[in-house]
C-alpha positions as CSV (number, residue, x, y, z in Angstrom):
1,M,-0.2,0.0,0.0
2,C,1.5,3.7,-0.9
3,G,4.6,5.0,-1.4
4,I,6.2,7.6,1.0
5,G,8.9,10.4,0.8
6,G,10.2,13.4,3.2
7,V,13.1,15.4,4.2
8,M,14.7,16.7,7.5
9,Y,16.9,19.6,7.1
10,A,19.8,20.5,9.4
11,D,18.6,24.2,10.0
12,P,14.9,24.2,11.3
13,A,14.9,27.6,9.4
14,H,15.1,25.6,6.1
15,P,12.0,26.3,3.9
16,V,10.7,23.0,2.8
17,D,9.0,23.0,-0.8
18,P,5.6,21.6,-1.0
19,Q,6.4,21.6,-4.8
20,I,9.4,19.3,-4.4
21,L,6.9,17.0,-2.2
22,V,4.4,16.5,-4.9
23,G,7.3,15.6,-6.9
24,M,8.1,13.0,-4.5
25,A,5.3,11.6,-4.7
26,A,4.0,12.2,-8.5
27,I,7.1,9.8,-9.7
28,Q,6.1,7.1,-7.7
29,H,2.3,7.5,-8.8
30,H,2.8,3.6,-9.5
31,R,2.8,3.0,-5.8
32,G,-0.2,4.9,-4.6
33,P,-2.3,5.9,-7.6
34,D,-5.4,6.5,-5.8
35,G,-4.5,10.1,-4.4
36,F,-1.5,12.1,-2.7
37,G,-0.7,14.0,0.1
38,Y,1.8,16.0,2.1
39,D,2.2,18.1,5.3
40,I,5.1,20.7,6.5
41,V,5.9,21.1,10.1
42,E,6.6,25.1,10.4
43,G,9.5,26.1,11.7
44,R,11.4,22.6,11.8
45,G,13.0,22.0,8.3
46,V,10.7,18.5,8.0
47,G,7.9,17.7,5.5
48,F,6.5,14.2,4.7
49,T,4.5,13.6,1.1
50,H,2.3,9.7,0.3
51,A,0.8,8.9,-2.9
52,R,-2.0,6.3,-1.8
53,L,-3.0,2.9,-3.0
54,S,-6.5,2.5,-1.0
55,I,-6.7,-0.7,0.4
56,I,-7.9,-0.1,3.9
57,D,-10.7,3.0,4.5
58,L,-11.1,3.8,0.8
59,N,-12.8,7.0,1.9
60,P,-10.6,9.3,-0.4
61,E,-10.1,12.1,2.6
62,R,-10.3,10.5,5.8
63,G,-7.4,8.0,5.1
64,R,-5.3,10.8,3.0
65,Q,-1.8,10.7,4.5
66,P,0.2,11.9,6.0
67,F,-1.3,12.0,9.3
68,R,-0.7,13.7,12.2
69,S,-2.1,13.3,16.0
70,E,-4.3,15.6,17.5
71,D,-1.6,17.2,19.8
72,G,0.6,17.9,16.6
73,Q,3.2,16.2,18.4
74,F,3.4,13.0,15.7
75,L,3.7,13.0,12.0
76,I,3.6,10.0,10.5
77,A,3.8,8.7,6.6
78,H,3.3,5.0,6.3
79,N,3.7,2.4,3.4
80,G,2.4,-0.9,3.9
81,E,0.0,-2.9,6.0
82,F,-0.7,-3.3,9.7
83,Y,-2.3,-6.8,10.7
84,D,-4.7,-7.6,13.9
85,Y,-5.5,-3.9,13.2
86,K,-9.1,-4.2,14.2
87,R,-8.3,-6.0,17.4
88,L,-5.2,-3.5,18.3
89,R,-7.9,-0.8,17.7
90,A,-10.7,-2.2,19.7
91,D,-8.3,-2.3,22.5
92,L,-7.0,1.4,22.3
93,T,-10.7,2.7,21.5
94,S,-11.5,0.9,25.0
95,R,-8.7,2.8,27.0
96,G,-10.4,6.0,25.6
97,Y,-8.7,6.3,22.2
98,T,-10.4,8.0,19.8
99,F,-10.3,7.3,16.2
100,R,-10.6,9.6,13.0
101,T,-10.2,7.0,10.1
102,K,-10.2,3.3,9.7
103,S,-7.0,3.0,8.5
104,D,-4.6,0.7,10.2
105,T,-1.9,3.5,9.7
106,E,-3.4,5.4,12.7
107,L,-2.9,2.9,15.0
108,M,0.9,4.1,14.9
109,L,-0.1,7.4,16.2
110,H,-1.8,5.8,19.1
111,L,0.4,2.9,20.1
112,S,3.4,5.7,20.0
113,D,1.1,7.5,22.3
114,R,0.7,4.9,24.8
115,F,3.8,2.7,24.6
116,G,6.7,5.4,22.7
117,L,7.4,4.7,19.7
118,D,10.2,1.8,20.6
119,G,7.2,0.2,22.8
120,A,4.7,0.3,19.4
121,L,7.3,-1.7,17.1
122,P,6.2,-5.3,18.8
123,H,2.5,-4.9,18.3
124,L,3.1,-4.0,14.9
125,R,2.4,-7.1,12.5
126,G,2.9,-7.5,8.4
127,E,5.1,-5.3,5.6
128,F,5.4,-1.8,6.7
129,A,7.9,1.0,6.2
130,F,7.0,4.9,7.5
131,A,8.7,7.7,8.7
132,V,7.6,9.4,12.0
133,Y,8.3,12.9,13.1
134,E,8.4,12.9,17.1
135,Q,8.5,17.0,17.2
136,Q,9.1,17.2,21.1
137,L,12.0,15.4,20.7
138,D,12.8,17.1,17.1
139,R,13.9,13.5,16.2
140,L,13.0,11.8,12.7
141,T,12.8,7.9,12.9
142,L,12.6,5.7,9.3
143,V,11.2,1.6,10.1
144,R,11.0,-1.0,8.1
145,D,9.5,-4.0,8.5
146,R,11.5,-7.1,10.2
147,F,12.4,-8.8,6.8
148,G,12.1,-6.0,4.3
149,V,9.0,-6.3,2.3
150,K,8.2,-3.0,1.7
151,P,11.3,-0.8,0.5
152,L,12.6,2.2,2.2
153,F,15.8,4.3,0.9
154,Y,17.6,7.8,2.3
155,S,20.2,10.2,1.5
156,L,22.4,12.5,3.6
157,T,22.9,16.2,1.5
158,P,25.0,18.8,2.8
159,E,21.3,20.1,3.3
160,G,19.8,17.5,5.4
161,I,18.0,13.8,4.8
162,V,16.2,12.9,2.2
163,F,13.9,9.7,2.1
164,G,11.1,7.5,-0.3
165,S,9.9,4.5,-1.1
166,E,11.9,4.1,-4.1
167,I,15.4,5.2,-5.1
168,K,13.5,7.6,-7.6
169,V,11.8,9.4,-5.1
170,V,15.1,9.9,-3.3
171,M,16.6,11.0,-6.5
172,A,13.5,13.8,-6.9
173,H,15.2,16.0,-4.8
174,P,17.2,18.1,-6.2
175,A,19.8,18.4,-3.5
176,V,20.6,14.1,-4.1
177,Q,23.3,13.5,-6.4
178,R,22.8,10.6,-9.3
179,K,26.1,8.9,-9.6
180,F,27.2,5.3,-9.4
181,S,29.6,4.2,-6.1
182,S,32.5,2.1,-7.8
183,Q,31.9,-0.6,-5.1
184,G,27.7,-0.7,-6.1
185,L,28.9,-0.8,-9.7
186,F,30.4,-3.8,-8.6
187,H,28.2,-5.5,-6.8
188,Q,25.7,-5.0,-9.8
189,L,27.7,-6.7,-12.1
190,M,27.8,-9.8,-9.6
191,Q,24.7,-9.7,-8.4
192,T,24.9,-9.8,-4.4
193,M,24.7,-6.8,-3.0
194,V,26.1,-5.5,0.5
195,P,23.4,-5.5,3.1
196,G,22.4,-1.7,3.6
197,S,23.9,0.0,0.2
198,T,22.1,0.4,-3.3
199,A,24.2,0.7,-6.9
200,F,24.4,4.7,-6.4
201,E,26.7,7.2,-4.5
202,G,25.4,8.3,-0.9
203,V,22.4,6.7,-1.2
204,F,21.3,3.5,1.0
205,T,18.6,1.9,2.2
206,V,16.8,1.1,5.5
207,E,17.9,-2.8,6.3
208,P,14.7,-4.9,7.4
209,G,14.2,-5.1,11.4
210,Q,15.9,-1.9,11.1
211,K,15.4,1.8,12.7
212,V,17.3,4.7,11.2
213,V,17.6,7.5,13.8
214,V,18.0,11.1,12.7
215,Q,18.2,13.7,15.5
216,R,18.7,17.5,15.5
217,Q,21.1,19.4,17.8
218,G,21.3,23.0,16.7
219,D,21.6,22.8,13.4
220,Q,23.3,19.3,12.9
221,L,21.8,16.0,12.4
222,T,23.0,13.2,13.5
223,L,22.2,9.4,12.8
224,H,22.7,5.9,13.9
225,K,21.0,2.7,13.2
226,E,19.3,0.0,16.0
227,Q,18.1,-3.4,15.0
228,Y,14.9,-3.8,16.2
229,W,14.1,-7.4,15.7
230,D,16.4,-9.8,13.7
231,L,16.1,-13.6,13.0
232,D,17.5,-15.6,16.2
233,F,18.2,-19.4,15.1
234,P,18.9,-21.5,18.6
235,L,21.9,-21.5,19.7
236,L,23.3,-25.4,19.7
237,G,22.1,-27.7,21.4
238,T,19.1,-25.4,22.7
239,R,16.5,-26.3,20.6
240,P,13.6,-27.5,21.9
241,Q,12.7,-31.2,22.1
242,R,9.5,-32.1,20.6
243,T,7.8,-34.7,18.2
244,D,7.7,-34.3,14.4
245,E,3.8,-34.0,15.4
246,D,4.0,-31.6,17.8
247,Y,5.8,-29.2,15.8
248,M,3.4,-30.0,12.4
249,E,0.4,-29.1,14.9
250,E,1.8,-25.9,15.5
251,L,2.9,-25.1,12.1
252,R,-0.2,-25.7,10.8
253,Q,-2.1,-23.5,13.0
254,R,0.4,-20.3,12.9
255,F,0.0,-20.8,9.2
256,V,-3.5,-21.1,8.6
257,E,-4.0,-17.6,11.2
258,A,-0.8,-15.3,8.6
259,I,-3.6,-16.4,5.4
260,Q,-6.6,-15.6,7.1
261,L,-5.2,-12.0,8.2
262,R,-3.6,-11.4,4.8
263,L,-7.1,-11.8,3.6
264,E,-8.7,-9.3,5.1
265,A,-8.7,-6.1,3.1
266,D,-12.1,-3.7,1.9
267,V,-11.0,-4.9,-1.9
268,P,-11.2,-8.1,-3.7
269,V,-8.2,-10.5,-2.8
270,A,-6.3,-13.0,-4.9
271,C,-3.4,-15.5,-4.7
272,Y,-0.4,-15.9,-7.1
273,L,0.0,-19.7,-7.9
274,S,3.1,-21.5,-9.1
275,G,4.0,-25.3,-9.6
276,G,5.6,-25.0,-5.7
277,I,3.7,-26.2,-2.8
278,D,4.2,-22.4,-1.2
279,S,1.7,-21.0,-3.6
280,C,-0.2,-24.3,-3.3
281,T,-0.6,-24.3,0.2
282,I,-1.3,-21.1,0.3
283,L,-4.0,-21.2,-2.4
284,G,-5.7,-24.4,-0.6
285,V,-6.0,-22.7,2.5
286,A,-7.4,-19.6,1.3
287,A,-9.9,-21.5,-1.0
288,A,-11.0,-23.2,2.7
289,C,-11.0,-19.6,4.6
290,Q,-13.4,-17.8,1.6
291,Q,-17.2,-18.6,0.4
292,S,-16.6,-17.9,-3.3
293,P,-13.6,-19.6,-5.8
294,V,-10.4,-17.8,-5.0
295,K,-9.1,-16.2,-7.9
296,A,-5.4,-17.7,-8.7
297,F,-2.8,-15.9,-11.3
298,T,-0.2,-17.9,-13.0
299,I,3.1,-17.3,-15.1
300,G,3.2,-19.4,-17.8
301,F,6.3,-19.6,-20.3
302,D,7.0,-20.9,-23.5
303,D,10.0,-23.3,-22.5
304,S,9.1,-26.8,-21.1
305,D,12.0,-27.1,-19.0
306,Y,10.7,-23.9,-16.9
307,D,6.8,-23.9,-17.6
308,E,4.7,-25.1,-14.5
309,T,1.5,-24.6,-15.8
310,A,0.6,-28.3,-16.0
311,I,1.0,-29.0,-11.8
312,A,-0.9,-25.1,-11.1
313,R,-3.6,-26.2,-13.1
314,E,-4.0,-29.3,-11.3
315,M,-3.9,-27.4,-7.4
316,A,-6.2,-25.0,-8.8
317,A,-8.8,-27.8,-10.4
318,A,-8.2,-29.7,-7.0
319,V,-9.5,-26.3,-4.7
320,G,-12.1,-25.2,-7.7
321,A,-10.4,-21.9,-8.0
322,D,-10.5,-19.5,-10.9
323,Q,-7.4,-19.3,-12.5
324,D,-6.0,-16.9,-15.1
325,I,-2.9,-18.1,-16.7
326,L,-0.3,-15.6,-18.2
327,T,1.8,-17.2,-21.0
328,V,4.9,-15.1,-21.7
329,D,7.7,-15.2,-24.6
330,G,10.8,-14.3,-24.8
331,T,10.3,-11.3,-27.0
332,Q,8.4,-10.1,-24.5
333,L,11.0,-10.6,-21.6
334,Y,13.1,-8.5,-23.8
335,D,10.7,-5.5,-25.2
336,H,10.0,-5.2,-21.4
337,F,13.4,-5.2,-19.7
338,A,14.0,-0.9,-20.1
339,R,10.8,-0.6,-18.4
340,T,11.4,-3.0,-15.5
341,L,14.5,-1.5,-14.5
342,W,12.7,1.8,-13.9
343,H,11.3,-0.1,-11.1
344,T,13.7,-2.7,-10.0
345,E,17.0,0.4,-9.7
346,R,19.4,-2.1,-9.6
347,S,20.7,-5.1,-12.0
348,I,18.7,-8.2,-13.0
349,Y,20.5,-11.4,-13.4
350,N,17.2,-13.4,-15.3
351,T,14.1,-12.2,-17.0
352,F,11.7,-13.8,-14.6
353,T,12.0,-10.4,-13.1
354,V,10.4,-8.9,-16.3
355,A,8.0,-12.2,-16.6
356,K,6.6,-10.6,-12.9
357,L,6.4,-7.1,-13.9
358,L,4.0,-8.1,-16.8
359,M,2.1,-10.8,-14.5
360,S,1.3,-7.7,-11.8
361,E,0.2,-5.9,-14.9
362,H,-2.1,-8.0,-16.0
363,V,-3.8,-8.8,-12.2
364,N,-4.0,-4.8,-11.9
365,E,-6.0,-5.1,-15.2
366,A,-8.3,-7.8,-13.9
367,G,-9.2,-5.1,-11.4
368,Y,-7.1,-6.4,-8.3
369,K,-4.8,-4.8,-5.8
370,V,-3.6,-7.4,-3.8
371,V,-2.3,-10.4,-3.9
372,V,-1.5,-13.1,-1.5
373,T,2.4,-15.0,-2.3
374,G,4.6,-17.2,-1.2
375,E,7.9,-16.1,-0.7
376,G,9.7,-16.8,2.6
377,S,8.9,-20.9,2.4
378,D,12.5,-21.6,0.7
379,E,13.8,-19.2,3.3
380,L,12.2,-20.5,6.2
381,F,12.5,-24.6,5.5
382,A,14.9,-24.4,3.4
383,G,13.7,-25.1,0.1
384,Y,17.0,-23.8,-2.4
385,P,19.1,-26.3,-3.3
386,Q,22.1,-24.0,-2.5
387,L,20.9,-24.5,1.4
388,R,20.4,-27.9,1.0
389,L,24.0,-28.0,-0.7
390,D,25.3,-26.6,2.5
391,M,23.4,-28.9,4.9
392,I,25.1,-32.1,3.1
393,R,28.8,-30.4,3.2
394,H,28.6,-28.6,6.4
395,G,25.2,-30.3,8.5
396,M,25.3,-33.5,8.5
397,A,27.8,-34.7,11.1
398,H,26.7,-38.2,11.2
399,A,26.3,-38.8,7.8
400,T,29.6,-41.3,6.0
401,P,31.5,-39.7,3.5
402,E,29.7,-42.4,0.7
403,E,26.1,-40.9,2.1
404,R,27.1,-37.0,1.5
405,A,28.6,-37.7,-1.9
406,D,25.1,-39.8,-3.1
407,L,23.2,-36.7,-2.7
408,E,25.5,-34.2,-3.7
409,A,25.8,-35.9,-6.2
410,W,21.6,-36.1,-6.6
411,L,21.2,-32.1,-6.1
412,A,23.5,-31.6,-8.6
413,E,21.7,-34.3,-11.4
414,S,18.2,-32.7,-10.6
415,N,19.0,-28.7,-10.4
416,K,21.3,-29.1,-13.6
417,L,19.3,-26.1,-15.2
418,F,20.6,-23.9,-12.6
419,K,24.6,-25.0,-12.4
420,G,26.6,-21.8,-13.2
421,N,23.5,-19.5,-11.9
422,L,21.8,-20.8,-8.4
423,L,24.7,-23.4,-7.7
424,A,28.4,-22.6,-8.7
425,E,30.3,-24.6,-11.4
426,E,32.8,-25.6,-9.0
427,P,33.0,-24.8,-4.9
428,L,34.6,-21.4,-3.8
429,E,35.9,-20.6,-0.5
430,D,36.2,-16.9,0.6
431,E,38.3,-16.2,3.5
432,A,36.3,-13.7,5.3
433,L,33.2,-15.5,5.0
434,N,35.2,-18.5,6.4
435,E,35.8,-16.7,9.1
436,V,32.4,-15.2,10.2
437,V,30.2,-17.9,9.1
438,G,32.4,-20.7,9.4
439,F,32.2,-21.5,5.4
440,T,31.0,-19.7,2.3
441,P,27.8,-19.9,1.8
442,S,26.8,-21.8,-1.4
443,C,24.3,-19.1,-2.3
444,L,26.9,-16.4,-2.6
445,Q,29.4,-18.9,-4.4
446,S,28.3,-18.5,-8.1
447,W,28.2,-14.7,-7.9
448,L,31.5,-14.4,-5.5
449,S,33.0,-16.6,-8.6
450,L,32.7,-13.7,-10.9
451,A,34.6,-11.6,-8.7
452,D,37.6,-11.9,-10.6
453,Q,36.2,-11.2,-14.0
454,V,34.2,-7.8,-12.9
455,P,36.9,-5.8,-13.2
456,E,38.1,-6.2,-16.4
457,L,34.4,-5.6,-17.5
458,L,34.7,-1.7,-15.8
459,H,35.7,1.4,-17.1
460,P,39.6,2.4,-16.1
461,D,38.3,5.2,-13.6
462,H,36.4,2.4,-11.6
463,R,38.7,-0.5,-12.0
464,A,41.7,1.6,-10.4
465,A,38.9,2.9,-7.3
466,L,38.3,-0.9,-6.7
467,E,41.8,-2.0,-6.5
468,N,42.3,-4.8,-3.4
469,Y,38.6,-4.3,-2.7
470,S,37.0,-7.7,-1.6
471,P,33.3,-8.1,-2.3
472,G,33.4,-11.7,0.3
473,A,34.9,-9.2,3.0
474,A,32.9,-6.4,2.4
475,I,29.5,-9.1,3.1
476,A,31.3,-10.5,5.6
477,A,31.7,-7.4,7.6
478,A,27.5,-6.3,6.7
479,L,26.9,-9.5,8.7
480,D,26.2,-9.7,12.4
481,D,28.6,-12.2,13.7
482,K,26.5,-12.7,17.1
483,Q,23.5,-14.3,15.2
484,L,25.8,-16.4,13.6
485,R,28.0,-17.9,16.5
486,D,27.2,-21.7,17.7
487,R,24.5,-22.3,15.1
488,H,23.6,-24.8,13.0
489,P,25.4,-24.9,9.6
490,L,21.9,-24.8,7.6
491,D,21.0,-22.1,10.6
492,K,23.7,-20.1,9.3
493,A,22.9,-20.7,5.6
494,Q,19.6,-20.0,5.8
495,Y,20.6,-16.3,7.8
496,V,22.9,-15.3,5.5
497,W,20.8,-15.8,2.5
498,I,17.7,-14.1,4.1
499,K,20.4,-10.8,5.0
500,T,21.5,-10.7,1.0
501,Q,19.4,-12.6,-1.5
502,F,16.7,-13.0,0.0
503,E,15.8,-8.8,0.6
504,S,17.5,-7.5,-2.4
505,Q,16.4,-10.1,-4.7
506,V,13.5,-12.0,-4.1
507,L,11.5,-9.3,-2.4
508,G,13.0,-6.1,-3.6
509,W,13.2,-6.6,-7.5
510,A,11.7,-9.9,-8.1
511,G,8.6,-8.7,-5.2
512,D,7.6,-5.4,-4.0
513,R,9.4,-3.3,-6.9
514,V,7.6,-5.1,-9.8
515,D,4.2,-5.8,-8.0
516,M,3.7,-1.8,-7.0
517,A,5.5,-0.9,-10.3
518,N,1.7,-1.7,-11.1
519,S,-0.4,-0.4,-7.8
520,L,-0.4,-4.2,-6.6
521,E,0.4,-5.1,-2.9
522,A,1.3,-8.6,-2.4
523,R,1.4,-10.0,0.8
524,P,3.7,-12.7,1.3
525,A,2.3,-15.2,4.2
526,F,5.0,-17.2,5.2
527,L,6.5,-13.8,6.9
528,D,3.8,-13.1,9.1
529,H,6.2,-12.9,12.1
530,P,5.0,-15.1,14.8
531,L,5.4,-18.2,12.2
532,V,9.0,-17.1,11.4
533,E,9.9,-17.1,15.4
534,F,8.3,-20.6,16.1
535,A,10.1,-21.3,12.2
536,V,13.8,-20.8,13.6
537,T,12.7,-23.1,16.6
538,L,12.6,-26.2,13.7
539,P,15.1,-29.1,13.8
540,P,17.3,-28.8,11.0
541,S,16.4,-32.6,10.0
542,L,12.4,-31.3,9.9
543,R,13.8,-29.0,7.2
544,F,15.6,-31.4,4.8
545,R,15.1,-34.9,5.4
546,G,16.4,-37.6,2.8
547,Y,15.7,-36.7,-1.0
548,Q,12.6,-34.1,0.4
549,D,13.0,-30.4,0.6
550,K,10.4,-28.3,2.9
551,F,10.0,-31.7,4.7
552,I,7.8,-30.6,7.1
553,L,5.9,-27.8,5.2
554,R,5.2,-31.3,3.1
555,E,4.0,-33.3,5.5
556,T,1.7,-30.9,7.6
557,M,-0.3,-30.2,4.1
558,R,0.0,-33.3,2.4
559,E,-3.6,-33.4,2.2
560,L,-3.8,-30.3,0.3
561,L,-1.2,-31.3,-2.4
562,P,-2.0,-33.0,-5.1
563,E,0.1,-36.6,-5.3
564,T,2.2,-35.3,-8.3
565,L,3.2,-31.8,-6.6
566,Y,3.7,-33.4,-2.8
567,K,6.4,-35.6,-4.3
568,R,8.4,-32.9,-6.6
569,Q,11.4,-31.4,-5.6
570,K,11.8,-27.5,-5.5
571,F,12.4,-26.3,-8.7
572,A,13.2,-22.5,-9.0
573,F,10.8,-20.0,-10.4
574,M,13.5,-18.8,-13.4
575,A,12.5,-17.6,-17.1
576,P,14.3,-19.5,-19.9
577,P,17.9,-18.0,-20.6
578,S,18.7,-16.5,-23.7
579,H,21.1,-19.1,-24.7
580,T,18.2,-21.4,-25.0
581,D,16.7,-20.2,-28.3
582,V,17.1,-18.5,-30.9
583,V,14.6,-16.1,-30.5
584,K,15.4,-14.7,-26.9
585,Q,19.3,-14.4,-28.6
586,Q,18.2,-12.2,-31.0
587,A,16.1,-10.5,-28.5
588,M,19.3,-10.0,-26.0
589,K,21.4,-9.0,-29.0
590,A,19.1,-6.0,-30.3
591,L,19.4,-4.2,-26.4
592,A,23.2,-5.3,-26.5
593,D,23.3,-3.4,-29.9
594,N,21.9,-0.6,-28.0
595,Y,23.2,-0.5,-25.0
596,L,26.4,-1.8,-25.6
597,S,27.3,0.0,-28.4
598,R,30.8,1.7,-28.0
599,T,28.9,5.3,-28.0
600,A,26.4,3.8,-25.0
601,I,29.6,2.8,-23.1
602,E,31.5,5.6,-23.5
603,V,29.3,8.2,-22.7
604,A,28.2,6.2,-19.5
605,A,32.0,5.6,-18.7
606,L,30.9,2.4,-16.4
607,L,32.3,-0.6,-18.9
608,D,35.2,-1.5,-20.7
609,Y,33.6,-1.8,-24.6
610,D,36.4,-4.0,-25.6
611,A,36.2,-6.7,-22.3
612,V,32.2,-6.4,-22.8
613,Q,32.6,-7.7,-26.5
614,T,34.7,-10.3,-25.3
615,L,32.2,-11.8,-23.2
616,L,29.3,-11.4,-26.0
617,H,31.7,-13.4,-28.3
618,R,32.2,-15.9,-25.6
619,H,28.1,-15.9,-24.7
620,R,27.5,-16.4,-28.5
621,D,29.9,-19.1,-29.2
622,E,28.1,-22.7,-29.1
623,A,31.7,-24.2,-28.2
624,T,31.3,-22.4,-24.7
625,P,30.2,-25.2,-21.9
626,V,26.5,-24.8,-21.3
627,A,27.1,-23.5,-17.6
628,E,29.1,-21.0,-18.0
629,R,26.7,-19.6,-20.9
630,V,24.0,-19.5,-17.9
631,Q,26.6,-17.7,-16.1
632,L,27.5,-15.3,-18.9
633,D,23.5,-15.0,-19.6
634,A,23.3,-13.2,-16.2
635,V,25.9,-11.5,-16.7
636,I,25.0,-9.7,-20.0
637,N,21.7,-9.4,-17.8
638,H,24.0,-7.3,-15.4
639,L,26.0,-5.2,-18.1
640,L,22.4,-4.2,-20.2
641,S,20.9,-3.6,-16.5
642,V,23.9,-0.8,-15.3
643,Q,23.9,1.0,-18.7
644,I,20.1,1.2,-18.5
645,L,20.0,2.4,-15.1
646,H,22.7,4.7,-16.1
647,Q,20.0,6.4,-18.9
648,H,17.7,5.9,-16.2
649,F,18.9,7.4,-13.2
650,V,21.9,9.9,-14.2
651,A,21.4,11.1,-17.4
652,Q,18.0,11.6,-17.0
653,D,17.1,14.9,-14.5
654,V,15.1,12.6,-12.2
655,P,13.9,15.8,-10.6
656,E,12.5,17.6,-13.8
657,L,10.5,14.5,-14.5
658,A,8.7,13.9,-11.5
659,Q,8.0,17.7,-11.5
660,Q,6.3,17.3,-14.7
661,Q,4.9,14.4,-13.5
662,A,2.8,15.5,-10.9
663,R,1.6,18.4,-13.4
664,D,0.8,15.5,-15.8
665,L,-1.3,14.5,-13.5
666,G,-2.7,17.4,-12.4
667,W,-1.6,17.1,-8.0
668,A,0.8,20.6,-9.1
669,S,-2.4,22.4,-9.1
670,Q,-4.1,20.7,-5.9
671,L,-1.4,22.3,-3.7
672,N,-3.8,23.7,-1.3
673,A,-6.3,20.8,-0.7
674,A,-3.7,18.0,-0.8
675,R,-2.5,20.0,2.8
676,V,-3.4,17.7,5.8
677,S,-2.2,20.3,9.3
């Protein structure tokens, strides 16, 4: 729900330009097409803005943000959903609090009044990102949900801090510089980001479960970060001793409750449905919760190796869902590549992100604003092959070498499509990660194996700036070693994945960013934090047992699943790479001819033209091994991405674009009407 933005200037007398705030709302109109609002705290150099997607309390005036508390002490702008809000609202009303709206956002004002901001956070259940200004303390706090489902970025400028739901919102402020950082560029080409970073100089992301607190003292701003929640896997030897059946019963109860909460809305709610057990179990429970058939949306591909529609059809038929299948072909994936990058704001390695953008567009056109999704299941129950590989290599102390070798061979054979991508072609060791984690997690190995190739692809200036740079060391330094110490190897592998790839990739450019590009709110039921806090207590053997991934979820929900799906191993959702057929190769080549031409590369000054041409030739050569072509396909997508990102966010005048969009929407002419004070 929605998009937010705002400023806090170091000098409280610095005027806040309302037109800039309106532009910051307009440039994220896709996140909130149902109206906008802004508010300025006079004499404090503080202004918030908001673009609204109406899902709870559809009244256009009553639900308009930002909200102020009755005493004027709190100002809030909020993106996302607080679940269980009806119970909380009833409780607060019984204590004498008066609600002016039916919006869940207003909860924060009263919870903060009762408990203080820090005391209010444990009561929040859902996915959210919000900004709160406390006038008495002269303090701004930026808060992001426990997993980072909803994005939130910020930049410190000479004038103060600028924040927003997307990077383009931050860049819509003219004081924010627009340039790649050398480190950010490096990580765009190797897929794995350093937690908290972006591709751009001076632009950062509030990390999952984190508060960024900005305090003004005189005419100076100080910034510090606080972790208010984190995954907390049990220390070795402290897991509760329970039977499999006890664990399954609690999983069932918590999972059903999570889905019930996410079906709450003042608009229709649909489900995403793939051929995996995550979305299928969600659909099964959702169908049982609703009187009418659930609407289920499925993506299909024109390549049988990657298409899962047959199994999805079987599941939809089993629960009587109203299924809608969108089949995407290779040409479409590259036709919409550049448009997708405007929304992801970072590089993508596979075009399934484009497919998700087209799907969310299709769902929006069908009249839906909300979908329940399956993200988080693989993270909690070790569904990904790279997580299971770490379990086999490092977490099976009582297995014989022969048993581990047999399992590893089985895993490699059953996931051969992803060799060179999700799974590294050869094992890799990173000294810094070994020191912090105890081993180099497999989820990072494939991308770290590119680290030696990246410098030669860079413009000489960036190459020089990155001399002796170690991406593995940078990632290791960003991890909390206290959450890794004395944990089981599978817990460690899951923690690292969740802190790196999950937040920036699965929830970011493959989740919120392409869903909200089409005003579609995705609700991942598996990330209900009471469910997560239970899931981290599960013994490793309940996550991966024998040849079955996500063992406990399969067994708990077995009666919901068609037999084909129950027996099927996890298959990563991915679009066919370009090398798999001539049509896709030609579509990629057309993009490369444009964005990777000598002129385009020299103008952007990010890449080395000769090195890029050598790589493109190696990718086209049919003698190149398949696993290497898979990896090169990802690298080429990254090269295209950074060139397109440069065009979108560096070459283009983003502040002027924001103002033009405000004029086109007619929002610029509604300034006085939009003011909330």
